[in-house]
C-alpha positions, 0 to 999 in steps of 0.5 A, a space after each residue: 499499499 502506498 502511504 502519502 504525507 497526507 495520510 502520515 500527517 493525518 495518522 500523527 494528527 490521530 495518536 496527538 490527539 488520543 495522548 492528548 486525551 489520555 493526558 488529560 485524563 490521568 492529570 483529572 485523577 491525579 488532581 481529583 484522586 478519582 479513577 472515575 468520573 463519567 459513567 464512560 471510564 468503566 461502567 461496570 465500575 461506576 455501577 458498582 459506586 452507585 450501588 455502594 454509594 446509595 447504601 452508604 446514603 442507607 446506612 447514613 439515615 439509620 445511623 442519625 434514626 439511631 442517634 435521635 432514638 438514643 436522645 429520646 432514650 436517654 431524656 426517657 431514663 432522666 424524666 423516669 430517674 426523677 420519678 423513680 426518687 418522687 416515688 421513694 419520697 411518697 412511700 416514705 411519708 406513707 410510712 412516716 404516717 403511723 398512728 403516732 404522727 398529729 393530725 397537723 403533721 399529717 396535714 404538712 405531709 399532705 402538703 409536701 405530697 400536692 408538690 409532689 404530684 405537680 413535680 411527677 406531673 411536670 416530669 410527665 409532660 418532659 418535652 424533647 425537640 417539641 415531642 412530648 415524650 410520653 403522651 404516645 403517638 399525640 405528642 404535640 400536646 401534653 400529655 398529662 392535664 393537672 386539675 387542682 382545688 381552690 386550696 390548691 390541692 390535685 383532685 385529678 391528673 387526666 392523661 391525654 396521650 395514647 398508648 402508641 408508640 412510634 417506630 422508626 427504622 434502624 436498620 434494613 428490615 429493623 425498626 425499633 421505638 425508644 418511646 414509653 406511653 404515659 398510660 394504658 388501661 386497655 390490658 394489652 401493648 406497651 406498658 404505661 409509665 405512670 398508668 398500668 392497667 394489668 401492673 395495677 399501676 395508677 401513681 397520679 390517682 395513688 398519690 391523690 389519693 394519699 394527700 386527700 388521705 393525709 389532708 383527711 387524718 386518715 392514718 390507716 387508709 395511708 398504710 392499708 391502702 395507700 402505701 401497697 397501691 405506691 409499691 406498685 407503681 414503685 415496680 412500675 418504674 423499676 421495670 420501665 427503668 430497666 427497658 429504657 435500660 435495654 433499648 439504649 444498650 441495643 440502639 447502642 449496639 446497633 449503631 455500632 454495627 451500623 459505623 462499622 458498615 459504614 466505613 466498609 461501604 466507604 472502603 468498598 467505594 474507595 477502592 472502586 473510585 480512587 486512583 492508584 496516585 502513584 501509579 496514576 502519576 507514572 501514567 501521566 510521565 510515561 503519556 507526556 514523554 509519547 507525546 513530547 516525542 511525538 510532537 519531536 517525531 512527526 515535526 522532523 518527518 514533515 519538516 523534511 524537503 526534497 533534498 534530504 532524500 536526494 543526498 
């Protein structure tokens, strides 16, 4: 086949264009540290990277959900611990209110119990990030409403929430809740923190009964009725504190697994997409040398004249 000068120049231009493209791609990889920036760079690897990035975003969202649940569980625990202290003090008062106390002493105890009820109601309406923690899924309104008499005594504490808990996805196919509902009188479902018919707990009504019996000087009713009722409330608080601890431990374990998976996915993405900098720089140097050599060789050939052939 006859090779003309035109064919040589076209071949040279094509070769220079390919080298320039390769040089530009290697320079981009060296600058960004990424081996893949467009699907055509490596279609198979790009698909794997996109799938891994989708998984990474899912894991990150699960970790955010876990963080929110851990916050909620921590807030709930603080309130439960404070409620346990109130329950302990109410139990102490019920024990102290025996037949040896004067009516004035009993009335003083009644005043203290009124304050304990108000403190408990304040804890029952604990808020976290704008939501009432113990109101179930009706978290946009206070969980409990307190009614008082003209003399300042608490006459009723009514539950305004429900017995449903919000479930949050913390892993693929796994949901959890860190909520404790304020009351449940259905006999089934989640156990109520303040009132639970199955456990015999009814903390606010038991405290109100204690307050009223102390105010009336009825020490016998305090010892025979109020003290056993308060013991059931205490057992219920202990159950919820233990349950909260178990939930926090499970959340922490799940978060550790998610963190480990997130790290693994990031390594997989890096393995698919990241450029080997040392290898890239070597290839870039080789390509630049080849480009310069092609320019020099092409220039030498194209600058030859007829006299060069006659020598």
